[in-house]
N, C-alpha and C positions, 0 to 999 in steps of 0.2 A: 504493500500500500504506500502511495506517495506520501512524503512528509508534508504535514499541514502546518501552516503558520498560525499566529494568533488570530488574524482576520478570518481565516477559514473556520476556526473553531467558534468564533463569535457568531458568524453567519449560521453555522450548523446549530448552534445553541438556540438562536432566535427562531429558526425554522421549527425545531423540535418543540420548543416551548409554546409557540403559537398554534401549530397545526397538529400536535400530538398530545402533549400533556394537558393544555387548556381544553382542547376538544374532548379528551377523555374525562376530565374533571366535570365539564358541563354535562356530559352523558350520564355520569354517575348521579349527579344532582337531579337530572331530569327523571331518571329511572326511580330514584328514591321518592321523589314527589308523586309519581304515578302509583307506585306501590303503596305509599302511605294513604293516598286518596282512595285506592281500591279497598284496602283493608278497613279504612274508616267507614266507607259506604256499606260494606258487608256487615260490619259490626252493628251499624245502625239498623239495617234491615233485620238482622237476627233479633235485636232488642225489640223492634217494632212487632215482629211476629210473636214474640213472647208476650208482649203487652196486649196484643189483640186477642191472643188465646185466653188470657185471664179475663179481659173485659167481656168477651163474647160469652164465656162461661158464666160470669157474674150476671150479665143481663138476661141470659136465658133462664137462669135460676130465679131471678127477680120476677120476670113475667109469669113463669109457671107458678111461683108461690102466690103471686097477687091475683092471678086470674083462673088458674086451673086446678088448684087443690080443692078438696072436698069443702063445699060450702062457699067457694069463691064465686065471683060474678058470672063466670063463663061455665059454671057447672049446674046452674039452675035455669029452669024455664020461666019466662021466655029469654032466650039468649040475647044479650046486647048486640047491636049491629057491628060493633068493632071487634068482636071476638075472632072473626076470621082473620082480620089484620094482625091481631096479637098472635094468633097461632102461626101465621106466616113469619112474623118476626122471630118467634121462638125457633122455628125450623131453620131460619137463616143464621141465628146465633149459634145453634147447635152445629150447623155445618161449618161455620167459621172456627168454632172451638176444636173441631176435628182437623180442619185443613191447615190452620196456622202452624201447629207443631210440625206438620210435614214440610211446610214452606221453610220453617226455621231449620229443619234437618237438611234441606237442600242447600241453604246458604252455609251451613256448617261443612257440608261436603265440598262446596265450592272453595271455602277457605283452606280446607285440607288439601285440595287438589293443587291450587296455585301456590300455597305456602308463602304468602306475602310476608309474614313476620320473619320467616327464615331468610328470605331473599333480602329483606331490609337489613338484616344483620350483616349479610355478606357485602352488600353494596355500601353500607355505612362504613364497614371496615376498609373496603377498597378506597372510598373517598378519603378516609383518614390517612391511609398509607400513601395515597397520591400526594396529599399535602406534605407528608413526611419526606417523600422523595423530592418535592419541589423545594423544600427547605435546604437541600444540598446544592441548589443551583449556584453557579460561580458568581463571584463578586468582581466588579471592575478593577479593584486595586490589587488583585492577585497578579503574581508574575506569570510568565508564559507557561512554565511547566505546571504550576499549581492550577492555572486556569484549565489546562488540558486535562489534568487528572480530575478536577472538579466536574467538568463537562461529561467525562466518561462515567464518573460515579453517578451523577445526576441522571444521565440517560439510561444507564443500566438499571438503576433502582426503579425508575418509572416503568421501564419495560417489564421488569419482574412483577410489579403490581398488576399490570395489564394482563400478563401471561397467566398469573395465578387466578385472576378473576374469571378468565374464560375457560381455564382448564380444570378448575376444581369446583364445579357446581355441587352444591350440597355440603361443602366442607368450608371450614374457616380458611381464609386466604392467608398469605404470608404475613407474619406478625412483625411489628416494628423492630423487636430485638434481632430478628434474623437479618433484616435490612441493615441494622446497625453493625452487625458482624461483617456484612459484606463491605460496608463503607470503611470499617477499620482495616480490612485486608487491602483495600485500595490505597489507604493512607500509608500502610506499611510498604506497599509497592513503591509509592512515591518517595518514601524515605530511602529505600534501597537505590533509587535512581539519583539520589542526591538532593531531593527537594524536601520541603516540610510544609504540609498543607495547613499548618496552624500558625506559622510565624510571620506571615506577610501583613497581618493586620491585627489590631487590638482585639482581645477576646470579647469586649463589650460590643464590637461591631459585627461579630459573627452571628448568623441566624441561629436561634435555638431550635434545633430540629426536633427536640423532644417536648417543646412547649405544648401544653394542652393534652399530652398523652397520659393515660393512666399508668400508675406504677406497676411494674411487673415483678415476678418472683426473683429475677436475677438482678434487680436493682436498677435496670435500665428504664428510663422514663422521667 
């Protein structure tokens, strides 16, 4: 592969950042919104089905108790003219009390089929990891060698997140500590080549890659 100078790496970094990482981040955010909306709508429909079951059963019992038990107004002659309407309402409420649980079971099956909650966890982790990879992006005040190593680390980390998201359906994607281990290997490689990825700018100017990440068992975070 031909040797690339600082300008080449800067151009490649800008292209990857704009057309790969940002695009993937927007995709994850869009998918998360769609899954959150779908899960919320199904939960509302399940709750509505449960509410309608209880309401229909209560109303059917009320009308039967008030109009059709022994001695009530629709059990003695002559029958009031509205007894037919009340009987129809009771039949409708009984039908709803039977049908609504079946509708609720349908939405339960729908949620189990699409597994929105599980997918939300996967894409939420992917979005977190893509932000973690973005925190490794190069800074303008790096020297040429450090800039090159930082671009390679940043690019490789972002590609790892994308690869894991597409290849590991139903499983947790690569965790930040694993990405941290990869970054450490790249820094060790830079040190062997005579560079130091940490000495070209003050520590307070460095992006905190672990900001906002939960603590882990190995202390990374």
